[in-house]
C-alpha positions as CSV (number, residue, x, y, z in Angstrom):
1,M,-33.3,36.3,1.0
2,L,-31.6,35.4,-2.3
3,R,-28.2,35.9,-0.6
4,Q,-29.1,33.5,2.1
5,I,-30.2,30.8,-0.4
6,V,-27.0,31.3,-2.4
7,F,-24.9,31.1,0.8
8,L,-26.8,27.9,1.9
9,C,-26.2,26.3,-1.5
10,I,-22.5,27.1,-1.5
11,F,-22.2,25.8,2.1
12,A,-24.0,22.5,1.3
13,F,-21.8,22.0,-1.8
14,T,-18.6,22.6,0.2
15,L,-19.7,20.2,3.0
16,T,-20.5,17.5,0.4
17,A,-17.2,17.9,-1.3
18,I,-15.3,17.7,2.0
19,S,-17.1,14.7,3.3
20,S,-16.8,12.7,0.1
21,S,-13.0,13.3,-0.2
22,A,-12.5,12.4,3.5
23,Y,-13.5,8.7,2.8
24,D,-10.8,7.0,0.9
25,T,-11.4,3.4,-0.2
26,R,-7.8,2.7,-1.1
27,A,-5.5,0.7,1.2
28,T,-1.8,0.6,2.1
29,I,0.7,-2.3,2.5
30,R,3.8,-1.3,4.4
31,G,6.4,-3.2,6.3
32,R,10.1,-4.2,6.7
33,V,12.3,-6.6,4.8
34,T,15.0,-8.3,6.8
35,D,17.4,-11.2,6.6
36,S,17.3,-14.2,8.9
37,N,19.3,-12.2,11.5
38,K,16.6,-9.4,11.5
39,R,19.0,-7.0,9.7
40,A,17.4,-4.6,7.2
41,I,17.7,-5.4,3.5
42,V,18.3,-2.1,1.7
43,G,17.2,-1.7,-1.9
44,A,15.0,-4.8,-2.1
45,M,12.2,-4.5,-4.7
46,V,8.7,-5.1,-3.2
47,K,6.0,-5.7,-5.9
48,A,2.3,-6.1,-5.3
49,V,0.2,-7.5,-8.2
50,N,-3.6,-7.3,-8.0
51,V,-4.8,-10.8,-9.0
52,E,-8.0,-9.6,-10.6
53,T,-6.7,-6.6,-12.6
54,N,-3.0,-7.4,-12.9
55,Q,-2.2,-3.9,-11.8
56,T,1.3,-3.7,-10.3
57,T,2.6,-1.4,-7.6
58,K,6.3,-1.4,-6.7
59,A,8.5,0.1,-4.0
60,K,12.2,-0.2,-3.0
61,T,13.2,-0.6,0.7
62,T,14.8,2.2,2.5
63,T,18.1,2.1,4.5
64,G,16.0,0.7,7.4
65,G,14.5,-2.0,5.2
66,H,11.0,-0.3,5.2
67,F,8.7,0.0,2.2
68,T,5.2,1.4,1.5
69,L,2.8,0.4,-1.2
70,P,0.1,3.1,-1.1
71,N,-3.2,3.7,-2.9
72,L,-4.1,0.0,-3.5
73,N,-7.6,-0.8,-4.6
74,P,-9.4,-3.5,-2.5
75,G,-8.7,-7.0,-3.8
76,T,-6.4,-9.9,-3.6
77,Y,-2.7,-9.3,-4.2
78,N,0.4,-11.5,-4.7
79,L,3.6,-10.0,-3.2
80,E,7.1,-10.6,-4.6
81,V,10.2,-9.4,-2.9
82,T,13.6,-9.6,-4.7
83,A,17.1,-8.5,-3.6
84,E,20.5,-9.3,-4.9
85,G,22.0,-12.3,-3.0
86,F,18.6,-13.5,-1.7
87,K,16.0,-16.0,-2.8
88,T,12.8,-14.4,-4.2
89,L,10.2,-14.2,-1.5
90,N,6.5,-14.7,-2.5
91,R,3.5,-14.1,-0.4
92,D,0.3,-15.0,-2.3
93,H,-3.4,-14.3,-1.9
94,L,-3.0,-11.3,0.5
95,V,-6.5,-9.9,0.8
96,V,-6.7,-6.1,1.0
97,R,-10.0,-4.5,2.1
98,V,-11.3,-1.0,2.0
99,A,-8.9,1.5,3.8
100,D,-6.7,-1.3,5.2
101,K,-3.3,-0.5,6.6
102,I,-1.5,-3.8,6.5
103,D,1.9,-4.1,8.3
104,L,4.2,-6.9,7.3
105,T,7.6,-8.2,8.3
106,L,9.1,-10.1,5.4
107,E,12.2,-12.3,6.1
108,M,14.4,-13.2,3.1
109,K,16.7,-16.2,2.9
110,V,20.3,-16.0,1.5
111,D,20.6,-17.5,-2.0
112,Q,23.4,-20.0,-1.9
């Protein structure tokens, strides 16, 4: 009988641990940075700043112009994209909700 109680307690604890870790409240912003001709901009710096906490998350774009900003807490973010030879691109007041997966296409203009 004692064995069964211990087994049930361990089983219940394991189930609770698995179910609580399966629900992630953090969000992701991902996307692609291009020029006006839809060509990928490689090595652009994409920065998201949480308006309430000032926490900053950064990523550089890949050879395909893609970026991912993972593990963002829900809140309002200001995005800034910089790349050599291009004007800084700002996207303000981007609302991120629990477990959001936000896909963006960001087009930069040449700095003349």
